[in-house]
DOMIRO-630241 format. One record per atom (N, C-alpha, C): residue in three letters; x, y, z; residue number from 1. Coordinates in nm, 2 decimals. Last residue first. Example, Ala and Ser with C-alpha at 12.3 -4.5 7.8 and 13.67 -1.06 7.14 Angstrom:
Ser,1.28,-0.22,0.71,2 $
Ser,1.37,-0.11,0.71,2 $
Ser,1.29,0.00,0.79,2 $
Ala,1.32,-0.57,0.78,1 $
Ala,1.23,-0.45,0.78,1 $
Ala,1.32,-0.33,0.78,1 $
END
This chain:
Unk,-1.17,0.18,0.03,129 $
Unk,-1.12,0.08,-0.05,129 $
Unk,-1.20,0.02,-0.16,129 $
Unk,-1.06,0.43,0.24,128 $
Unk,-1.19,0.39,0.14,128 $
Unk,-1.10,0.28,0.06,128 $
Unk,-0.85,0.49,0.39,127 $
Unk,-0.99,0.51,0.45,127 $
Unk,-1.11,0.46,0.36,127 $
Unk,-0.59,0.24,0.38,126 $
Unk,-0.66,0.35,0.33,126 $
Unk,-0.79,0.39,0.39,126 $
Unk,-0.40,0.12,0.61,125 $
Unk,-0.54,0.08,0.55,125 $
Unk,-0.59,0.24,0.50,125 $
Unk,-0.09,-0.02,0.73,124 $
Unk,-0.17,0.08,0.66,124 $
Unk,-0.30,0.04,0.60,124 $
Unk,0.01,-0.26,0.85,123 $
Unk,0.07,-0.13,0.89,123 $
Unk,-0.05,-0.01,0.85,123 $
Unk,-0.04,-0.49,0.72,122 $
Unk,-0.06,-0.49,0.85,122 $
Unk,-0.06,-0.34,0.93,122 $
Unk,-0.18,-0.53,0.42,121 $
Unk,-0.10,-0.48,0.50,121 $
Unk,-0.13,-0.46,0.66,121 $
Unk,-0.27,-0.82,0.25,120 $
Unk,-0.31,-0.71,0.32,120 $
Unk,-0.19,-0.66,0.41,120 $
Unk,-0.29,-0.98,-0.04,119 $
Unk,-0.18,-0.94,0.05,119 $
Unk,-0.22,-0.81,0.13,119 $
Unk,-0.50,-1.02,-0.22,118 $
Unk,-0.51,-1.07,-0.09,118 $
Unk,-0.38,-1.05,-0.01,118 $
Unk,-0.50,-0.87,-0.45,117 $
Unk,-0.44,-0.99,-0.44,117 $
Unk,-0.43,-1.06,-0.33,117 $
Unk,-0.62,-0.64,-0.34,116 $
Unk,-0.70,-0.71,-0.46,116 $
Unk,-0.63,-0.85,-0.47,116 $
Unk,-0.42,-0.53,-0.21,115 $
Unk,-0.52,-0.58,-0.13,115 $
Unk,-0.61,-0.66,-0.21,115 $
Unk,-0.23,-0.47,-0.41,114 $
Unk,-0.20,-0.57,-0.31,114 $
Unk,-0.32,-0.63,-0.22,114 $
Unk,-0.38,-0.27,-0.54,113 $
Unk,-0.34,-0.39,-0.61,113 $
Unk,-0.30,-0.51,-0.50,113 $
Unk,-0.40,-0.08,-0.33,112 $
Unk,-0.51,-0.15,-0.36,112 $
Unk,-0.49,-0.28,-0.44,112 $
Unk,-0.10,0.00,-0.29,111 $
Unk,-0.18,-0.07,-0.18,111 $
Unk,-0.32,-0.13,-0.22,111 $
Unk,-0.08,0.09,-0.56,110 $
Unk,-0.01,-0.02,-0.52,110 $
Unk,-0.06,-0.09,-0.41,110 $
Unk,-0.24,0.33,-0.54,109 $
Unk,-0.26,0.21,-0.63,109 $
Unk,-0.20,0.09,-0.60,109 $
Unk,-0.12,0.47,-0.35,108 $
Unk,-0.26,0.42,-0.32,108 $
Unk,-0.28,0.31,-0.41,108 $
Unk,0.11,0.51,-0.49,107 $
Unk,0.14,0.44,-0.36,107 $
Unk,-0.01,0.39,-0.34,107 $
Unk,0.03,0.65,-0.70,106 $
Unk,0.08,0.52,-0.72,106 $
Unk,0.11,0.45,-0.61,106 $
Unk,-0.03,0.89,-0.58,105 $
Unk,-0.13,0.83,-0.62,105 $
Unk,-0.10,0.66,-0.67,105 $
Unk,0.23,0.97,-0.52,104 $
Unk,0.13,0.93,-0.40,104 $
Unk,0.01,0.87,-0.46,104 $
Unk,0.45,0.78,-0.73,103 $
Unk,0.41,0.89,-0.69,103 $
Unk,0.28,0.86,-0.57,103 $
Unk,0.77,0.61,-0.76,102 $
Unk,0.62,0.60,-0.74,102 $
Unk,0.58,0.70,-0.70,102 $
Unk,1.02,0.60,-1.02,101 $
Unk,0.96,0.65,-0.89,101 $
Unk,0.81,0.63,-0.90,101 $
Unk,1.29,0.46,-1.19,100 $
Unk,1.14,0.46,-1.17,100 $
Unk,1.11,0.51,-1.02,100 $
Unk,1.54,0.60,-1.40,99 $
Unk,1.49,0.53,-1.26,99 $
Unk,1.35,0.56,-1.25,99 $
Unk,1.76,0.53,-1.67,98 $
Unk,1.63,0.57,-1.64,98 $
Unk,1.59,0.50,-1.47,98 $
Unk,2.09,0.71,-1.66,97 $
Unk,2.01,0.58,-1.66,97 $
Unk,1.87,0.62,-1.62,97 $
Unk,2.23,0.94,-1.67,96 $
Unk,2.16,0.90,-1.79,96 $
Unk,2.09,0.78,-1.77,96 $
Unk,2.36,0.99,-1.45,95 $
Unk,2.44,0.92,-1.56,95 $
Unk,2.38,0.88,-1.68,95 $
Unk,2.18,1.13,-1.31,94 $
Unk,2.31,1.20,-1.35,94 $
Unk,2.37,1.13,-1.48,94 $
Unk,1.85,0.99,-1.44,93 $
Unk,1.96,1.03,-1.32,93 $
Unk,2.08,1.09,-1.38,93 $
Unk,1.56,1.06,-1.54,92 $
Unk,1.72,1.02,-1.59,92 $
Unk,1.78,1.06,-1.47,92 $
Unk,1.25,0.91,-1.45,91 $
Unk,1.35,1.01,-1.43,91 $
Unk,1.50,0.97,-1.48,91 $
Unk,0.92,0.83,-1.45,90 $
Unk,1.06,0.79,-1.49,90 $
Unk,1.18,0.93,-1.51,90 $
Unk,0.67,0.78,-1.24,89 $
Unk,0.74,0.89,-1.32,89 $
Unk,0.88,0.82,-1.34,89 $
Unk,0.34,0.64,-1.17,88 $
Unk,0.48,0.63,-1.16,88 $
Unk,0.55,0.74,-1.26,88 $
Unk,0.05,0.72,-1.19,87 $
Unk,0.11,0.63,-1.08,87 $
Unk,0.28,0.62,-1.08,87 $
Unk,-0.05,0.84,-1.40,86 $
Unk,0.01,0.93,-1.29,86 $
Unk,0.07,0.84,-1.17,86 $
Unk,-0.15,0.72,-1.64,85 $
Unk,-0.24,0.74,-1.51,85 $
Unk,-0.17,0.81,-1.42,85 $
Unk,0.09,0.70,-1.76,84 $
Unk,-0.02,0.80,-1.80,84 $
Unk,-0.12,0.81,-1.71,84 $
Unk,0.19,0.49,-1.63,83 $
Unk,0.27,0.60,-1.61,83 $
Unk,0.17,0.71,-1.68,83 $
Unk,0.03,0.29,-1.70,82 $
Unk,0.03,0.33,-1.56,82 $
Unk,0.10,0.46,-1.54,82 $
Unk,0.06,0.26,-1.97,81 $
Unk,-0.08,0.32,-1.90,81 $
Unk,-0.05,0.35,-1.75,81 $
Unk,0.33,0.19,-2.01,80 $
Unk,0.27,0.34,-2.02,80 $
Unk,0.16,0.37,-1.98,80 $
Unk,0.45,-0.02,-1.73,79 $
Unk,0.39,0.02,-1.88,79 $
Unk,0.34,0.15,-1.88,79 $
Unk,0.76,0.07,-1.55,78 $
Unk,0.61,0.06,-1.56,78 $
Unk,0.55,0.06,-1.70,78 $
Unk,1.04,-0.12,-1.55,77 $
Unk,0.96,0.00,-1.61,77 $
Unk,0.84,-0.03,-1.62,77 $
Unk,1.19,-0.33,-1.50,76 $
Unk,1.14,-0.27,-1.36,76 $
Unk,1.10,-0.12,-1.43,76 $
Unk,1.28,-0.50,-1.70,75 $
Unk,1.36,-0.40,-1.66,75 $
Unk,1.32,-0.32,-1.56,75 $
Unk,1.03,-0.63,-1.76,74 $
Unk,1.14,-0.71,-1.71,74 $
Unk,1.26,-0.62,-1.67,74 $
Unk,0.77,-0.39,-1.65,73 $
Unk,0.84,-0.50,-1.75,73 $
Unk,0.96,-0.56,-1.69,73 $
Unk,0.49,-0.38,-1.42,72 $
Unk,0.64,-0.33,-1.47,72 $
Unk,0.69,-0.44,-1.56,72 $
Unk,0.25,-0.48,-1.40,71 $
Unk,0.27,-0.34,-1.37,71 $
Unk,0.40,-0.29,-1.43,71 $
Unk,0.03,-0.73,-1.50,70 $
Unk,0.18,-0.70,-1.49,70 $
Unk,0.19,-0.53,-1.49,70 $
Unk,-0.19,-0.93,-1.38,69 $
Unk,-0.16,-0.80,-1.39,69 $
Unk,-0.02,-0.77,-1.38,69 $
Unk,-0.13,-1.20,-1.31,68 $
Unk,-0.24,-1.16,-1.41,68 $
Unk,-0.21,-1.01,-1.46,68 $
Unk,0.23,-1.24,-1.26,67 $
Unk,0.07,-1.26,-1.24,67 $
Unk,0.01,-1.22,-1.32,67 $
Unk,0.49,-1.00,-1.23,66 $
Unk,0.44,-1.12,-1.28,66 $
Unk,0.30,-1.14,-1.24,66 $
Unk,0.59,-0.76,-1.14,65 $
Unk,0.63,-0.82,-1.27,65 $
Unk,0.57,-0.93,-1.31,65 $
Unk,0.50,-0.73,-0.91,64 $
Unk,0.45,-0.64,-0.99,64 $
Unk,0.49,-0.66,-1.14,64 $
Unk,0.63,-0.93,-0.77,63 $
Unk,0.49,-0.95,-0.77,63 $
Unk,0.45,-0.85,-0.89,63 $
Unk,0.89,-0.82,-0.78,62 $
Unk,0.85,-0.94,-0.84,62 $
Unk,0.70,-0.96,-0.87,62 $
Unk,0.85,-0.58,-0.62,61 $
Unk,0.89,-0.55,-0.77,61 $
Unk,0.84,-0.72,-0.83,61 $
Unk,0.83,-0.72,-0.38,60 $
Unk,0.74,-0.64,-0.41,60 $
Unk,0.74,-0.61,-0.56,60 $
Unk,1.06,-0.86,-0.35,59 $
Unk,0.92,-0.92,-0.37,59 $
Unk,0.82,-0.83,-0.42,59 $
Unk,1.23,-0.62,-0.31,58 $
Unk,1.26,-0.74,-0.43,58 $
Unk,1.12,-0.82,-0.43,58 $
Unk,1.15,-0.47,-0.10,57 $
Unk,1.15,-0.43,-0.20,57 $
Unk,1.17,-0.53,-0.36,57 $
Unk,0.95,-0.70,0.10,56 $
Unk,1.04,-0.59,0.09,56 $
Unk,1.03,-0.54,-0.06,56 $
Unk,0.73,-0.90,0.20,55 $
Unk,0.70,-0.80,0.08,55 $
Unk,0.81,-0.68,0.10,55 $
Unk,0.71,-0.99,0.45,54 $
Unk,0.76,-1.10,0.32,54 $
Unk,0.76,-1.00,0.21,54 $
Unk,0.46,-0.78,0.57,53 $
Unk,0.54,-0.88,0.59,53 $
Unk,0.58,-0.99,0.48,53 $
Unk,0.41,-0.47,0.46,52 $
Unk,0.35,-0.61,0.45,52 $
Unk,0.48,-0.71,0.47,52 $
Unk,0.45,-0.20,0.47,51 $
Unk,0.48,-0.26,0.59,51 $
Unk,0.44,-0.41,0.58,51 $
Unk,0.43,0.05,0.32,50 $
Unk,0.32,-0.04,0.31,50 $
Unk,0.34,-0.16,0.42,50 $
Unk,0.69,0.17,0.34,49 $
Unk,0.56,0.24,0.41,49 $
Unk,0.44,0.15,0.42,49 $
Unk,0.86,-0.02,0.25,48 $
Unk,0.86,0.02,0.39,48 $
Unk,0.73,0.08,0.45,48 $
Unk,0.78,-0.01,-0.01,47 $
Unk,0.76,-0.14,0.07,47 $
Unk,0.76,-0.12,0.21,47 $
Unk,0.85,0.24,-0.08,46 $
Unk,0.70,0.20,-0.08,46 $
Unk,0.69,0.05,0.01,46 $
Unk,1.13,0.26,-0.05,45 $
Unk,1.02,0.32,0.03,45 $
Unk,0.89,0.28,0.06,45 $
Unk,1.19,0.08,-0.25,44 $
Unk,1.21,0.03,-0.12,44 $
Unk,1.13,0.12,-0.02,44 $
Unk,1.11,0.22,-0.50,43 $
Unk,1.02,0.09,-0.43,43 $
Unk,1.05,0.05,-0.31,43 $
Unk,1.10,0.57,-0.40,42 $
Unk,1.14,0.43,-0.47,42 $
Unk,1.08,0.33,-0.43,42 $
Unk,0.88,0.84,-0.45,41 $
Unk,0.94,0.72,-0.38,41 $
Unk,0.98,0.60,-0.46,41 $
Unk,0.78,1.15,-0.45,40 $
Unk,0.81,1.05,-0.55,40 $
Unk,0.90,0.96,-0.45,40 $
Unk,0.51,1.38,-0.37,39 $
Unk,0.62,1.32,-0.35,39 $
Unk,0.67,1.22,-0.44,39 $
Unk,0.29,1.60,-0.23,38 $
Unk,0.34,1.57,-0.35,38 $
Unk,0.48,1.51,-0.32,38 $
Unk,0.04,1.48,0.03,37 $
Unk,0.16,1.59,-0.03,37 $
Unk,0.22,1.54,-0.14,37 $
Unk,-0.15,1.27,0.06,36 $
Unk,-0.18,1.42,-0.01,36 $
Unk,-0.08,1.49,-0.02,36 $
Unk,-0.02,1.04,0.13,35 $
Unk,-0.05,1.05,-0.03,35 $
Unk,-0.12,1.19,-0.07,35 $
Unk,0.07,1.11,0.39,34 $
Unk,0.15,1.10,0.28,34 $
Unk,0.11,1.10,0.15,34 $
Unk,-0.20,1.14,0.50,33 $
Unk,-0.10,1.26,0.49,33 $
Unk,0.02,1.24,0.39,33 $
Unk,-0.27,0.88,0.50,32 $
Unk,-0.34,0.99,0.42,32 $
Unk,-0.26,1.11,0.41,32 $
Unk,-0.07,0.75,0.69,31 $
Unk,-0.07,0.71,0.53,31 $
Unk,-0.17,0.84,0.44,31 $
Unk,-0.12,0.90,0.91,30 $
Unk,-0.01,0.89,0.86,30 $
Unk,0.00,0.88,0.70,30 $
Unk,-0.39,0.80,0.96,29 $
Unk,-0.36,0.95,0.93,29 $
Unk,-0.24,0.97,0.87,29 $
Unk,-0.34,0.53,0.99,28 $
Unk,-0.44,0.57,0.88,28 $
Unk,-0.40,0.72,0.86,28 $
Unk,-0.19,0.54,1.21,27 $
Unk,-0.12,0.49,1.11,27 $
Unk,-0.23,0.53,0.97,27 $
Unk,-0.35,0.65,1.43,26 $
Unk,-0.24,0.73,1.38,26 $
Unk,-0.17,0.68,1.23,26 $
Unk,-0.55,0.43,1.41,25 $
Unk,-0.59,0.58,1.37,25 $
Unk,-0.46,0.65,1.36,25 $
Unk,-0.49,0.18,1.52,24 $
Unk,-0.48,0.22,1.34,24 $
Unk,-0.50,0.35,1.34,24 $
Unk,-0.52,0.20,1.78,23 $
Unk,-0.40,0.17,1.75,23 $
Unk,-0.40,0.22,1.59,23 $
Unk,-0.79,0.27,1.81,22 $
Unk,-0.70,0.36,1.86,22 $
Unk,-0.57,0.32,1.83,22 $
Unk,-0.90,0.04,1.67,21 $
Unk,-0.91,0.15,1.61,21 $
Unk,-0.83,0.26,1.66,21 $
Unk,-0.85,-0.15,1.89,20 $
Unk,-0.78,-0.17,1.74,20 $
Unk,-0.78,-0.03,1.67,20 $
Unk,-1.02,-0.06,2.07,19 $
Unk,-0.89,-0.05,2.10,19 $
Unk,-0.81,-0.07,1.97,19 $
Unk,-1.28,-0.08,1.95,18 $
Unk,-1.23,0.04,1.98,18 $
Unk,-1.09,0.05,1.99,18 $
Unk,-1.26,-0.38,1.92,17 $
Unk,-1.27,-0.28,1.80,17 $
Unk,-1.22,-0.14,1.83,17 $
Unk,-1.28,-0.43,2.20,16 $
Unk,-1.17,-0.48,2.09,16 $
Unk,-1.15,-0.41,1.98,16 $
Unk,-1.53,-0.31,2.26,15 $
Unk,-1.42,-0.28,2.32,15 $
Unk,-1.28,-0.31,2.24,15 $
Unk,-1.69,-0.48,2.10,14 $
Unk,-1.68,-0.37,2.09,14 $
Unk,-1.57,-0.30,2.14,14 $
Unk,-1.64,-0.75,2.22,13 $
Unk,-1.60,-0.72,2.06,13 $
Unk,-1.62,-0.58,2.04,13 $
Unk,-1.75,-0.70,2.47,12 $
Unk,-1.62,-0.75,2.43,12 $
Unk,-1.57,-0.69,2.31,12 $
Unk,-2.03,-0.66,2.38,11 $
Unk,-1.94,-0.56,2.44,11 $
Unk,-1.80,-0.58,2.44,11 $
Unk,-2.08,-0.92,2.26,10 $
Unk,-2.08,-0.78,2.17,10 $
Unk,-2.02,-0.68,2.24,10 $
Unk,-2.06,-1.09,2.51,9 $
Unk,-1.97,-1.10,2.39,9 $
Unk,-1.96,-0.98,2.30,9 $
Unk,-2.28,-0.96,2.65,8 $
Unk,-2.12,-0.95,2.72,8 $
Unk,-2.03,-0.97,2.60,8 $
Unk,-2.50,-1.01,2.51,7 $
Unk,-2.44,-0.88,2.53,7 $
Unk,-2.31,-0.86,2.57,7 $
Unk,-2.47,-1.30,2.53,6 $
Unk,-2.47,-1.22,2.38,6 $
Unk,-2.42,-1.08,2.40,6 $
Unk,-2.54,-1.31,2.80,5 $
Unk,-2.41,-1.37,2.73,5 $
Unk,-2.39,-1.33,2.60,5 $
Unk,-2.80,-1.22,2.81,4 $
Unk,-2.68,-1.14,2.86,4 $
Unk,-2.56,-1.20,2.82,4 $
Unk,-2.92,-1.42,2.64,3 $
Unk,-2.91,-1.29,2.59,3 $
Unk,-2.81,-1.20,2.68,3 $
Unk,-2.91,-1.63,2.81,2 $
Unk,-2.84,-1.64,2.69,2 $
Unk,-2.83,-1.50,2.63,2 $
Unk,-3.02,-1.52,3.09,1 $
Unk,-2.91,-1.61,3.06,1 $
Unk,-2.84,-1.58,2.92,1 $
END
């Protein structure tokens, strides 16, 4: 009786987990493929890739400028230690203005930053946390 009920619940859980894994697998593969290739992304791209509800470009930047761990200064320029770690690149555009881009390792860093702040993505999950 009771043991059979537990078996059925664990089997239902296993099936749900397998179904979720099937849905997540292409997302994880896409994430891993993206961080493996060389690229530079702006904050709008990063917000879209992370796909966290309520965190478009503006809220993502606000979060990175505030809180206990400040990543960006008031002008949206990353602090030097984050640039030195290879998470961001500053490029001068044609008009001479500085533009901040996120590298692939920066994408992974931002995902982990969001995860540590309990803002978890529904789209992407790196293979290791």
